C-alpha positions in Angstrom: 35.2 195.9 82.4 37.8 198.0 84.4 40.7 195.8 82.9 41.4 198.2 80.2 42.4 200.6 83.3 44.3 198.5 84.5 46.8 197.8 82.0 48.1 201.8 82.2 48.5 201.5 85.5 50.7 198.5 85.8 53.0 200.1 83.1 53.1 203.1 84.8 54.2 201.2 88.0 56.7 198.7 86.6 58.4 202.2 84.5 58.9 204.0 87.7 62.0 204.1 88.5 63.4 203.0 92.4 64.7 206.5 94.3 68.5 206.3 94.1 68.9 209.4 96.1 68.4 207.1 99.5 72.1 206.7 100.9 72.8 204.1 102.0 74.8 201.7 104.6 75.4 198.1 103.7 76.7 195.8 106.8 78.7 192.8 106.1 80.1 190.2 108.7 80.7 193.3 111.6 82.3 195.7 108.9 80.2 197.9 107.2 80.3 201.1 104.6 80.6 203.7 103.6 82.3 204.7 107.5 81.4 207.9 107.0 77.7 209.1 105.5 77.1 212.4 104.1 73.4 213.6 104.1 71.9 216.9 103.8 69.8 218.3 106.1 66.4 218.5 105.6 62.7 217.7 107.4 63.7 214.0 106.7 66.6 211.7 105.2 66.0 207.9 104.4 68.7 205.6 105.0 68.8 202.2 103.6 70.5 199.5 105.7 71.7 196.3 104.1 72.6 193.1 105.9 75.2 191.9 103.0 76.5 189.3 105.5 75.8 185.9 106.9 74.8 187.2 110.9 72.7 189.1 111.8 73.6 193.2 112.7 72.4 196.4 114.9 72.9 200.0 113.3 72.9 201.4 116.9 73.6 205.4 117.0 72.8 207.3 120.3 73.2 210.2 119.5 70.6 210.1 116.9 69.0 208.0 118.9 68.0 205.1 116.7 68.7 201.3 116.7 67.9 198.7 113.9 68.3 194.7 114.0 68.6 193.6 110.3 68.7 189.4 110.0 71.4 188.0 107.4 70.3 188.9 103.8 67.8 191.3 105.0 67.2 195.5 103.5 65.7 198.1 106.0 66.1 201.4 106.8 66.2 204.5 109.3 64.6 207.9 109.0 66.1 211.2 110.4 63.8 213.5 111.3 65.2 217.2 111.7 68.6 216.2 112.4 70.9 219.6 113.0 74.0 219.8 110.8 77.0 218.3 112.8 78.5 214.5 112.7 76.7 211.5 114.6 78.6 208.5 115.6 77.0 204.9 114.5 77.7 201.5 115.2 77.1 197.8 114.9 76.1 196.9 118.5 76.3 193.1 117.5 79.8 193.9 116.9 81.1 197.2 118.5 84.7 196.4 118.7 84.7 195.7 115.1 83.7 198.9 113.1 82.7 202.4 114.3 81.0 205.1 111.9 80.1 208.7 111.1 77.1 210.1 109.5 77.3 214.0 108.6 74.4 216.0 108.5 75.5 219.0 106.0 
């Protein structure tokens, strides 16, 4: 009986676009891009983390007190809540000498 209500709901979900505004960091075998990520200061900012490589990576930011391990091919995210304007270093803790980056909160 309720199946006539499900069709419009499913169509609405399928037609809703994904949010493309979330900044993304892509890691690949000891490198990542972009090396400088600018985000707006707000109550919270979601940063999408993509491991496009064949080995694990760890997003690490001591100044933001954030870390996230991603296996090969995994996509995840971290959320910055109430970060003050400024520049915050980050790196891949599994490849600490390979690459370093900055998240600039403006």
